[in-house]
C-alpha positions as a Markdown table, in Angstrom:
| # | Residue | x | y | z |
|---|---|---|---|---|
| 1 | Unk | -36.5 | 109.2 | -51.4 |
| 2 | Unk | -36.1 | 110.3 | -55.0 |
| 3 | Unk | -38.3 | 110.2 | -58.0 |
| 4 | Unk | -38.1 | 108.6 | -61.4 |
| 5 | Unk | -39.3 | 109.7 | -64.8 |
| 6 | Unk | -41.1 | 106.7 | -66.3 |
| 7 | Unk | -41.1 | 106.9 | -70.0 |
| 8 | Unk | -42.1 | 105.0 | -73.1 |
| 9 | Unk | -41.2 | 106.3 | -76.6 |
| 10 | Unk | -40.3 | 109.7 | -75.3 |
| 11 | Unk | -43.5 | 110.3 | -73.3 |
| 12 | Unk | -43.8 | 109.7 | -69.6 |
| 13 | Unk | -44.5 | 111.0 | -66.1 |
| 14 | Unk | -42.6 | 111.4 | -62.9 |
| 15 | Unk | -43.4 | 109.4 | -59.7 |
| 16 | Unk | -41.7 | 108.9 | -56.4 |
| 17 | Unk | -39.5 | 105.9 | -56.2 |
| 18 | Unk | -41.5 | 104.4 | -53.3 |
| 19 | Unk | -44.8 | 104.5 | -55.2 |
| 20 | Unk | -43.3 | 103.2 | -58.3 |
| 21 | Unk | -41.6 | 100.4 | -56.5 |
| 22 | Unk | -44.9 | 99.3 | -55.0 |
| 23 | Unk | -46.6 | 99.4 | -58.4 |
| 24 | Unk | -43.9 | 97.4 | -60.1 |
| 25 | Unk | -43.9 | 94.8 | -57.3 |
| 26 | Unk | -47.7 | 94.5 | -57.6 |
| 27 | Unk | -47.1 | 93.7 | -61.3 |
| 28 | Unk | -44.4 | 91.2 | -60.4 |
| 29 | Unk | -47.0 | 89.4 | -58.1 |
| 30 | Unk | -49.3 | 89.2 | -61.1 |
| 31 | Unk | -46.6 | 87.8 | -63.3 |
| 32 | Unk | -45.8 | 85.2 | -60.6 |
| 33 | Unk | -49.4 | 84.1 | -60.6 |
| 34 | Unk | -49.4 | 83.2 | -64.2 |
| 35 | Unk | -49.3 | 79.5 | -64.9 |
| 36 | Unk | -46.8 | 79.5 | -67.8 |
| 37 | Unk | -45.6 | 83.1 | -68.7 |
| 38 | Unk | -43.6 | 83.6 | -71.8 |
| 39 | Unk | -39.8 | 84.0 | -71.3 |
| 40 | Unk | -39.9 | 87.7 | -72.1 |
| 41 | Unk | -42.4 | 88.3 | -69.3 |
| 42 | Unk | -40.3 | 86.2 | -66.9 |
| 43 | Unk | -37.5 | 88.6 | -67.7 |
| 44 | Unk | -39.7 | 91.6 | -67.1 |
| 45 | Unk | -40.7 | 90.2 | -63.7 |
| 46 | Unk | -37.0 | 89.6 | -62.8 |
| 47 | Unk | -36.0 | 93.1 | -63.8 |
| 48 | Unk | -39.0 | 94.8 | -62.0 |
| 49 | Unk | -38.4 | 92.7 | -58.9 |
| 50 | Unk | -34.8 | 93.9 | -58.9 |
| 51 | Unk | -35.9 | 97.5 | -59.5 |
| 52 | Unk | -38.5 | 97.3 | -56.7 |
| 53 | Unk | -36.4 | 95.8 | -54.0 |
| 54 | Unk | -32.7 | 96.5 | -54.6 |
| 55 | Unk | -32.5 | 100.1 | -53.5 |
| 56 | Unk | -29.9 | 101.0 | -56.1 |
| 57 | Unk | -30.0 | 104.7 | -55.1 |
| 58 | Unk | -30.4 | 106.2 | -58.6 |
| 59 | Unk | -34.1 | 105.7 | -59.2 |
| 60 | Unk | -36.4 | 102.9 | -60.3 |
| 61 | Unk | -36.0 | 102.1 | -64.0 |
| 62 | Unk | -38.9 | 100.1 | -65.4 |
| 63 | Unk | -37.3 | 99.9 | -68.9 |
| 64 | Unk | -40.6 | 100.1 | -70.8 |
| 65 | Unk | -38.9 | 100.8 | -74.1 |
| 66 | Unk | -36.9 | 97.6 | -73.6 |
| 67 | Unk | -40.0 | 95.5 | -72.7 |
| 68 | Unk | -42.8 | 97.0 | -74.6 |
| 69 | Unk | -41.6 | 95.9 | -78.1 |
| 70 | Unk | -45.0 | 95.4 | -79.7 |
| 71 | Unk | -48.7 | 95.3 | -79.2 |
| 72 | Unk | -48.8 | 91.8 | -77.7 |
| 73 | Unk | -46.3 | 92.9 | -75.0 |
| 74 | Unk | -48.2 | 96.1 | -74.3 |
| 75 | Unk | -51.4 | 94.2 | -74.1 |
| 76 | Unk | -50.0 | 91.6 | -71.7 |
| 77 | Unk | -48.6 | 94.3 | -69.4 |
| 78 | Unk | -52.0 | 96.2 | -69.6 |
| 79 | Unk | -53.7 | 93.0 | -68.5 |
| 80 | Unk | -51.3 | 92.6 | -65.6 |
| 81 | Unk | -51.9 | 96.2 | -64.7 |
| 82 | Unk | -55.7 | 95.7 | -64.6 |
| 83 | Unk | -55.2 | 92.8 | -62.2 |
| 84 | Unk | -52.7 | 94.8 | -60.1 |
| 85 | Unk | -55.2 | 97.7 | -59.9 |
| 86 | Unk | -58.0 | 95.4 | -58.7 |
| 87 | Unk | -55.7 | 94.0 | -56.0 |
| 88 | Unk | -54.6 | 97.5 | -55.0 |
| 89 | Unk | -58.2 | 98.6 | -54.7 |
| 90 | Unk | -59.0 | 95.5 | -52.6 |
| 91 | Unk | -56.5 | 96.6 | -50.0 |
| 92 | Unk | -58.8 | 99.4 | -48.9 |
| 93 | Unk | -58.5 | 103.2 | -48.8 |
| 94 | Unk | -55.5 | 103.1 | -46.4 |
| 95 | Unk | -53.0 | 100.4 | -46.9 |
| 96 | Unk | -51.5 | 99.2 | -43.5 |
| 97 | Unk | -47.8 | 99.3 | -42.9 |
| 98 | Unk | -47.5 | 95.5 | -42.7 |
| 99 | Unk | -49.2 | 95.0 | -46.1 |
| 100 | Unk | -47.0 | 97.7 | -47.7 |
| 101 | Unk | -43.8 | 96.2 | -46.3 |
| 102 | Unk | -45.0 | 92.7 | -47.4 |
| 103 | Unk | -45.4 | 94.0 | -50.9 |
| 104 | Unk | -41.9 | 95.4 | -50.7 |
| 105 | Unk | -40.5 | 92.0 | -49.6 |
| 106 | Unk | -38.0 | 93.5 | -47.3 |
| 107 | Unk | -36.1 | 95.2 | -50.1 |
| 108 | Unk | -33.4 | 97.8 | -49.3 |
| 109 | Unk | -35.1 | 100.6 | -51.1 |
| 110 | Unk | -38.1 | 101.5 | -48.9 |
| 111 | Unk | -39.6 | 100.6 | -45.6 |
| 112 | Unk | -43.0 | 102.1 | -44.7 |
| 113 | Unk | -43.5 | 103.3 | -41.2 |
| 114 | Unk | -47.1 | 104.5 | -41.5 |
| 115 | Unk | -50.2 | 103.6 | -43.6 |
| 116 | Unk | -50.5 | 105.2 | -47.0 |
| 117 | Unk | -53.6 | 106.0 | -49.0 |
| 118 | Unk | -54.1 | 103.5 | -51.8 |
| 119 | Unk | -55.0 | 106.5 | -54.0 |
| 120 | Unk | -51.3 | 107.4 | -54.1 |
| 121 | Unk | -50.5 | 104.1 | -55.8 |
| 122 | Unk | -53.6 | 104.1 | -57.9 |
| 123 | Unk | -52.5 | 107.4 | -59.5 |
| 124 | Unk | -49.1 | 105.8 | -60.5 |
| 125 | Unk | -51.0 | 102.7 | -61.8 |
| 126 | Unk | -53.4 | 104.9 | -63.8 |
| 127 | Unk | -50.6 | 107.0 | -65.3 |
| 128 | Unk | -48.6 | 103.8 | -66.1 |
| 129 | Unk | -51.7 | 102.3 | -67.9 |
| 130 | Unk | -52.4 | 105.5 | -69.8 |
| 131 | Unk | -48.7 | 105.8 | -70.8 |
| 132 | Unk | -48.9 | 102.3 | -72.2 |
| 133 | Unk | -52.0 | 103.2 | -74.1 |
| 134 | Unk | -50.6 | 106.5 | -75.4 |
| 135 | Unk | -53.3 | 108.5 | -73.7 |
| 136 | Unk | -51.3 | 110.9 | -71.5 |
| 137 | Unk | -51.9 | 114.5 | -72.2 |
| 138 | Unk | -48.9 | 117.0 | -72.4 |
| 139 | Unk | -50.0 | 118.4 | -69.0 |
| 140 | Unk | -49.9 | 114.9 | -67.5 |
| 141 | Unk | -46.4 | 114.2 | -68.8 |
| 142 | Unk | -45.2 | 117.1 | -66.6 |
| 143 | Unk | -47.0 | 115.8 | -63.5 |
| 144 | Unk | -45.0 | 114.8 | -60.5 |
| 145 | Unk | -46.4 | 112.6 | -57.7 |
């Protein structure tokens, strides 16, 4: 599996496609839980669902520059990220294969065959949040995980 450089306004970090897919699909779950999300957020959810499940073979493209068009969009995605992180931490220190594959929804991109430490996905979520907040240090923008 490859990796993707996740960027926003020229800053970013690199993450494995599998970890990024799980993170985006956790965010999609949070969007789906909203009672009446705005149209732009529905479009974000549709795009992230496609990126998380389609297995395009050229990386996972969250399109943050396209979707984070102002403070209200950033804040909405940060709120979803906080909820996704709580859910992720609630899955325990090692996420069982069946739960990981349920998050992936049977998409073509990734099938997990063994449990994975939730810390792997938390690191992606943490960097994602810090990228949205503009808090990544130059050293962290070169990080790969």
